[in-house]
C-alpha positions in Angstrom: -0.2 0.0 -0.3 2.5 2.3 0.9 4.6 1.5 -2.4 1.2 2.3 -4.4 0.8 5.5 -2.6 4.4 6.6 -3.4 3.7 5.8 -7.0 0.2 7.9 -7.3 2.4 11.0 -5.7 5.2 10.4 -8.3 3.0 10.3 -11.3 0.2 13.0 -10.1 0.3 16.0 -12.6 3.2 14.5 -14.6 2.0 13.7 -17.7 2.9 16.1 -20.9 2.5 16.4 -24.6 5.3 17.2 -26.6 5.4 18.2 -30.5 7.5 16.6 -33.0 11.1 17.8 -33.2 11.5 18.6 -29.4 14.7 17.6 -27.8 14.8 16.0 -24.4 18.6 16.1 -23.6 18.7 18.8 -21.5 15.2 18.5 -19.8 16.0 14.6 -19.1 19.2 15.9 -16.8 16.6 16.9 -14.3 14.2 14.1 -14.5 13.1 11.1 -16.5 10.7 10.9 -19.4 8.3 7.9 -20.0 7.1 7.6 -23.3 3.3 6.9 -23.5 2.7 7.0 -27.1 4.6 8.6 -29.9 8.2 7.8 -31.4 11.5 9.1 -30.1 14.9 9.1 -32.1 18.0 8.4 -30.1 21.4 9.3 -31.9 24.4 7.6 -31.3 27.2 9.0 -33.5 25.7 8.7 -36.8 23.2 5.8 -35.9 19.6 6.7 -35.0 17.4 4.4 -33.3 13.8 5.1 -33.0 11.7 3.8 -29.9 8.2 4.1 -28.9 5.8 3.4 -25.8 7.7 2.3 -22.9 11.1 3.8 -23.6 12.6 6.1 -20.8 14.7 9.0 -21.5 17.1 10.1 -18.6 17.3 6.8 -16.8 20.8 6.5 -17.6 22.0 10.0 -16.4 19.6 9.6 -13.2 21.6 6.4 -12.5 25.3 6.9 -13.7 25.4 10.5 -14.5 26.7 9.8 -18.1 24.8 11.5 -21.1 26.2 9.0 -23.8 22.6 8.2 -25.0 21.1 11.6 -24.4 20.8 13.0 -27.6 17.0 12.3 -27.9 14.4 14.4 -30.3 10.8 13.5 -30.5 9.9 12.3 -33.8 6.2 12.7 -33.6 3.7 13.9 -31.3 4.2 12.2 -27.9 2.4 11.7 -24.8 5.0 11.4 -22.1 5.3 11.4 -18.2 7.7 13.4 -16.6 9.1 12.4 -13.0 11.5 14.9 -11.5 14.8 13.6 -10.0 13.5 14.5 -6.8 10.4 12.1 -7.2 12.9 9.4 -8.8 15.1 9.3 -6.0 12.1 9.1 -3.7 11.0 6.0 -5.6 14.4 4.7 -5.5 14.6 4.3 -2.0 12.8 1.2 -2.5 15.4 -1.6 -3.4 13.3 -3.3 -5.7 12.3 -0.2 -7.6 16.2 0.7 -7.6 17.0 -2.7 -9.0 14.2 -2.5 -11.6 15.6 0.9 -12.7 18.9 -0.6 -13.4 17.6 -3.6 -15.5 15.6 -1.2 -17.3 18.5 1.0 -18.3 20.5 -2.4 -18.8 17.9 -3.5 -21.5 17.9 -0.3 -23.0 21.6 0.2 -23.3 22.1 -3.6 -24.2 19.5 -3.1 -27.3 21.6 0.0 -28.3 24.7 -1.4 -28.0 23.7 -4.9 -29.6 22.4 -3.0 -32.7 25.9 -1.1 -33.0 27.9 -4.4 -32.7 28.7 -5.8 -36.3 28.0 -9.5 -34.9 24.4 -8.5 -34.7 24.0 -6.6 -38.0 21.6 -9.4 -39.3 19.5 -9.5 -36.4 16.1 -7.2 -36.2 15.2 -5.2 -33.1 12.6 -7.7 -31.9 15.3 -10.4 -31.9 17.9 -7.9 -30.1 15.2 -6.9 -27.6 14.2 -10.5 -26.6 17.8 -11.2 -25.8 18.2 -8.0 -23.9 15.2 -8.6 -21.8 16.2 -12.1 -20.9 19.6 -10.7 -19.2 20.2 -10.3 -15.7 21.6 -7.2 -13.9 24.4 -7.6 -11.1 25.5 -5.0 -8.8 29.0 -6.0 -7.8 29.4 -3.0 -5.4 26.8 -1.0 -3.5 24.4 0.0 -6.0 23.8 3.2 -3.9 27.4 4.3 -3.7 30.6 4.3 -5.8 33.9 3.2 -4.3 36.3 3.9 -6.9 39.2 2.5 -5.1 37.8 -0.8 -4.6 38.4 -3.8 -7.3 36.3 -6.8 -6.9 37.0 -10.1 -8.9 34.3 -11.5 -10.6 34.0 -14.6 -12.9 32.0 -14.3 -15.9 29.3 -17.2 -16.1 30.3 -20.0 -18.5 26.9 -19.6 -20.3 27.5 -16.0 -20.6 27.5 -15.0 -24.4 27.0 -10.9 -23.9 27.9 -8.8 -21.0 27.4 -5.1 -20.8 29.0 -2.9 -18.4 26.7 -0.2 -17.4 29.2 1.8 -15.0 32.7 1.7 -13.6 35.8 0.0 -15.1 37.0 -3.7 -16.2 40.1 -5.4 -16.3 41.3 -8.7 -17.6 44.2 -10.6 -16.6 45.7 -7.4 -15.0 45.4 -5.2 -18.1 42.9 -2.3 -17.9 40.5 -2.2 -21.0 39.5 1.3 -21.6 35.9 1.5 -22.4 33.2 4.4 -22.6 30.5 2.9 -20.6 28.0 1.7 -21.2 29.8 -0.8 -23.2 29.6 -4.2 -24.3 32.6 -6.4 -22.8 34.0 -8.8 -24.9 32.5 -12.5 -24.6 36.4 -13.9 -24.5 36.9 -12.4 -21.2 37.2 -15.2 -18.9 38.0 -13.4 -15.8 37.5 -9.8 -15.1 37.5 -7.2 -12.4 34.9 -4.6 -12.3 35.4 -1.2 -10.3 32.2 0.6 -9.1 29.1 -0.4 -10.6 28.4 -3.2 -13.3 
C-alpha cells in the first residue's frame, strides 16, 4: 500500500504532450521521461534508433551521470510522463524499484550496443530486444554508492554470451580495458575485475 501511494504521488500531474522535433537532452538532466505514445529518436554517433511507448529518456543520467545516450528528440507528437529527479530518488529508496530501474537501463543500453555491434547486424530489433530482456543485472558493489578505490573480482558465467558494463571499469588478466560506459565486454573475457558498478 505504501508503495502504491508513493507511485501515485510520483505520477500525479506529470503527464505532458510534446510536439515533433523537441529535444529531450537538457530536460532529461532534471528527471526522466516515460514515453506513453509517439516515437523518439536516440542518436548515437551517426546512428539513429527509434523507440516508442515504454522507452524512458534520462534513466542513464539519473543512475550513472553519463550523457552518452542523451541525444534524444521526438519524431512525432508524444504523450509522456515526466518524473523529476526528486521524485525518482524517493522511488529509488525502495530497493526493488532501484534494481528494476537498473535492469530497465541495462536492457535499453544492451539494445543500442547490440544493434551497433557488427556481430548482430543481421538481427532485427525484436530479436535483439528479446535477448536483452532475458539478461540479468548484477551490482558488484553497493548500488547506492561509488567506491572507486575498490576492486572486486567477478568471474563471468560460462553460459554468458554477452555482457554490458553499465558503470565503472573492467580489467582482464591485470590489463585494463579502456572503455566508455555503457559498453559491451568482449565475450572472450574469462575473468574480469570490475570497478564501481556493473
